[in-house]
matplotlib code that plots the C-alpha trace (Angstrom):
import matplotlib.pyplot as plt

x = [-23.9, -20.8, -21.6, -23.3, -20.2, -17.8, -19.7, -19.3, -15.7, -15.1, -17.1, -15.0, -11.7, -12.1, -13.4, -10.4, -8.4, -10.1, -7.9, -8.1, -10.6, -12.9, -10.6, -11.8, -15.9, -15.9, -15.6, -19.4, -21.0, -21.2, -17.6, -18.3, -17.5, -15.7, -13.0, -10.7, -7.1, -4.8, -2.0, 1.5, 4.0, 5.4, 2.6, -0.7, -0.7, -2.2, 1.1, 1.4, -0.7, -2.5, -2.8, 0.6, 1.5, -1.2, -3.7, -3.3, -2.9, -6.4, -7.4, -6.6, -7.9, -11.2, -11.0, -10.1, -13.9, -14.9, -16.0, -15.6, -13.9, -13.0, -10.0, -9.8, -7.0, -7.3, -4.3, -5.6, -6.2, -9.1, -10.7, -10.7, -12.0, -14.5, -16.2, -15.5, -17.6, -19.8, -20.5, -20.4, -17.9, -17.4, -14.1, -10.5, -7.1, -4.0, -1.2, -1.5, -5.6, -5.3, -9.0, -10.5, -11.7, -15.4, -15.0, -12.8, -15.7, -17.2, -14.8, -13.3, -9.4, -7.4, -3.9, -3.1, 1.1, 3.2, 6.6, 9.9, 10.6, 13.3, 14.8, 17.3, 19.5, 21.4, 25.1, 26.9, 24.4, 25.2, 28.5, 26.7, 23.0, 23.7, 20.0, 19.6, 15.7, 15.2, 13.7, 15.6, 18.5, 16.5, 15.6, 15.4, 15.5, 12.7, 11.4, 9.3, 6.6, 3.9, 0.7, -2.0, 0.8, -0.1, 3.3, 2.3, 5.4, 7.2, 5.7, 6.2, 10.2, 10.7, 10.8, 9.5, 7.7, 6.8, 3.9, 4.3, 4.3, 7.8, 8.5, 8.6, 10.1, 13.1, 13.5, 13.7, 15.9, 18.5, 17.7, 19.1, 15.0, 15.0, 17.1, 15.9, 13.2, 11.2, 9.3, 9.1, 12.3, 10.4, 9.0, 12.0, 14.2, 12.1, 11.5, 15.0, 16.6, 13.3, 13.6, 16.4, 19.3, 21.6, 21.3, 21.7, 24.7, 24.4, 21.4, 21.6, 19.4, 20.0, 19.4, 18.2, 14.6, 12.1, 9.0, 6.6, 4.3, 0.9, -1.5, -4.7, -8.4, -10.9, -14.1, -16.9, -19.4, -22.1, -22.4, -24.3, -21.7, -18.9, -18.7, -19.6, -16.7, -14.5, -14.8, -14.3, -11.6, -9.8, -10.7, -9.1, -5.9, -5.6, -5.6, -3.6, -0.7, -1.4, -0.7, 2.8, 0.7, 0.9, 4.4, 4.2, 2.6, 5.1, 8.1, 6.6, 6.7, 10.1, 11.9, 12.7, 15.3, 14.6, 11.6, 12.9, 15.0, 11.5, 8.9, 7.8, 5.8, 1.8, 0.6, -2.5]
y = [23.1, 21.6, 18.1, 19.2, 21.6, 18.4, 16.5, 19.0, 19.2, 15.7, 14.8, 18.0, 17.3, 13.5, 14.5, 16.9, 14.3, 12.9, 11.7, 11.0, 12.9, 14.5, 15.8, 19.3, 18.3, 15.9, 18.4, 20.0, 16.5, 13.2, 10.9, 9.0, 5.1, 5.7, 3.6, 3.6, 3.4, 2.4, 5.0, 3.3, 5.8, 6.9, 4.3, 5.3, 8.9, 11.9, 14.3, 13.6, 15.5, 11.9, 10.0, 8.4, 5.4, 3.0, 5.4, 6.9, 3.5, 2.8, 6.2, 5.1, 1.8, 2.8, 5.6, 3.1, 1.6, 5.4, 5.1, 7.8, 7.4, 9.0, 7.7, 8.5, 7.9, 7.3, 6.8, 3.9, 0.6, 0.1, 3.6, 1.4, -1.9, 0.4, 1.3, -1.9, -3.9, -1.5, 1.3, -1.1, 1.0, -0.4, -1.2, -0.6, -0.4, -1.1, -3.2, -5.8, -5.2, -8.4, -9.5, -12.1, -15.6, -14.1, -11.3, -12.5, -14.8, -11.5, -9.7, -9.9, -9.0, -7.1, -7.0, -3.1, -3.2, -5.4, -4.3, -5.8, -6.6, -6.8, -7.7, -4.2, -4.1, -1.5, -2.2, -0.5, -3.2, -6.2, -6.7, -8.8, -11.2, -14.9, -14.1, -16.9, -17.2, -18.8, -17.7, -20.1, -17.0, -15.1, -17.4, -15.4, -12.2, -9.4, -8.5, -5.4, -5.6, -3.5, -3.6, -6.2, -7.8, -12.0, -13.2, -17.0, -17.6, -16.0, -17.4, -20.6, -20.1, -18.8, -15.2, -12.0, -9.4, -6.0, -4.5, -0.8, 2.0, 2.7, 5.5, 4.1, 0.7, 2.4, 4.2, 1.3, -0.7, 2.5, 2.7, -1.3, -2.3, -4.9, -6.1, -6.7, -4.5, -6.0, -3.1, -2.5, -1.4, 1.7, 2.6, 2.1, 4.3, 7.1, 7.2, 6.8, 10.2, 12.3, 11.9, 9.7, 10.8, 10.7, 7.1, 5.7, 4.4, 2.8, 0.8, -2.6, -3.9, -8.1, -9.6, -12.3, -10.7, -10.9, -11.3, -9.4, -6.1, -6.6, -3.5, -5.2, -3.2, -5.6, -5.2, -5.3, -8.0, -6.7, -3.7, -3.3, -2.1, -4.4, -7.2, -5.5, -2.9, -5.6, -6.9, -3.3, -3.0, -6.5, -5.0, -1.7, -2.6, -5.5, -2.4, -0.2, -3.2, -4.8, -0.6, 0.1, 2.6, 0.8, 1.0, 4.6, 5.8, 4.2, 5.7, 9.1, 9.0, 7.1, 7.0, 4.5, 3.0, 2.2, 0.5, -3.0, -2.1, -1.5, -3.3, -6.9, -7.2, -7.4, -9.6, -9.1]
z = [17.2, 18.5, 17.3, 13.9, 13.3, 13.9, 11.8, 8.7, 9.3, 9.6, 6.3, 4.1, 5.5, 4.6, 0.8, 0.7, 0.5, -2.3, -5.6, -9.4, -11.6, -8.9, -6.6, -6.8, -7.3, -4.5, -1.9, -3.6, -4.8, -3.3, -5.0, -7.7, -7.5, -4.1, -3.1, 0.2, 0.6, 2.7, 2.9, 1.8, 0.8, -2.6, -3.7, -1.6, -0.5, 0.1, 0.2, -3.9, -6.4, -8.0, -5.4, -6.0, -8.6, -7.5, -7.0, -11.0, -12.6, -10.5, -12.3, -15.2, -15.5, -15.0, -17.3, -20.5, -19.7, -19.2, -15.3, -12.9, -9.6, -6.5, -4.0, -0.4, 1.3, 4.9, 7.6, 9.7, 8.6, 10.9, 9.1, 5.8, 7.2, 8.5, 5.2, 3.8, 6.6, 7.9, 5.2, 2.2, 0.8, -3.2, -2.6, -0.4, -2.1, -0.3, 1.1, 3.8, 4.0, 6.6, 5.8, 7.0, 6.1, 5.8, 4.5, 1.7, 1.0, 0.3, -2.3, -5.7, -4.8, -8.0, -7.5, -8.9, -8.4, -7.0, -5.4, -4.6, -0.7, 1.3, 5.0, 6.2, 9.3, 11.3, 10.4, 14.0, 15.4, 12.8, 10.9, 8.1, 8.6, 6.8, 4.9, 2.1, 1.4, 5.0, 7.8, 10.6, 10.2, 11.9, 15.0, 18.0, 16.5, 16.2, 12.8, 12.5, 9.7, 8.3, 10.9, 10.0, 8.2, 8.1, 10.8, 11.1, 9.0, 11.3, 14.9, 13.3, 12.5, 16.1, 15.0, 17.5, 15.5, 15.7, 13.7, 13.4, 10.8, 8.9, 10.3, 13.6, 12.9, 11.7, 14.6, 16.4, 13.8, 14.4, 18.3, 18.4, 19.6, 16.7, 14.7, 10.9, 9.4, 6.1, 3.5, 0.1, -1.2, -2.9, 0.7, 1.9, 0.2, 0.0, 3.6, 4.4, 2.3, 3.6, 7.4, 8.1, 5.5, 8.0, 8.8, 4.8, 5.2, 7.8, 6.9, 4.6, 2.5, 1.8, -0.7, -2.1, -1.9, 0.8, -1.4, -2.6, -1.9, -3.5, -3.8, -4.7, -4.8, -2.5, -4.5, -2.1, -3.5, -1.4, -2.6, -5.7, -8.4, -6.7, -9.2, -12.3, -12.0, -10.7, -13.6, -15.6, -13.7, -15.0, -18.5, -17.9, -16.3, -18.8, -21.6, -19.6, -19.7, -23.0, -24.2, -22.1, -20.4, -17.0, -17.3, -18.6, -15.6, -13.3, -15.2, -15.3, -11.2, -10.9, -13.2, -16.7, -14.8, -11.5, -12.9, -12.7, -9.6, -7.7, -9.6, -10.7, -13.4, -13.5, -16.0, -17.9]

ax = plt.figure().add_subplot(projection="3d")
ax.plot(x, y, z, "-o")
ax.set_aspect("equal")
plt.show()
């Protein structure tokens, strides 16, 4: 009896996280065209009413093609990977999906959102760092990055790496356990304002940009709908961009002035 109850509670709690047009009905009926999302604060999150900017864009792109969809956010990369590889899910969405070469052969990867990324340091530890776009300046220092991120480039440059979720990396930066932190500007700004407001003045963003954090959907070719829905989604996303609605959705979440500050345009 306890086992059965645990299964029921797990299923209900998972469905309750669904975002998009089927938030309520997904509790009672099987989700339609379900895509599992890796939680990425301010962009893909169960804490935001519509699931965040990326979730809103995905839902609208599908609607443009008259396709119903469900986005189910999950907190751990291992859970997202499980649904893709073991449950043959339609697809997964997130940043740093960490797919192996073998897994990449079985997916159609569609970029949805491009965010500017930067390196951040703690001023009480360093007055400044001579970052000019070359990782050599961080040699023998420790850089905190997202879990699952490809760290080959850092290793070649002699940079030490700590992989952890964002709040843990910010705490490590303040505690001077790591020297530099790499993160999307938007998610870093939101995390500092929400949980580290007293330290905002001490955490400094380095210029130039560190690159981009790209939110993508990995459609599963092994799923019966995978290839077809990937093509339809790409068509819907292109229409969304061409009409200007893509940018309007982003503006509705963060305001007009912040679009250029935090995002790189996604081409049709």
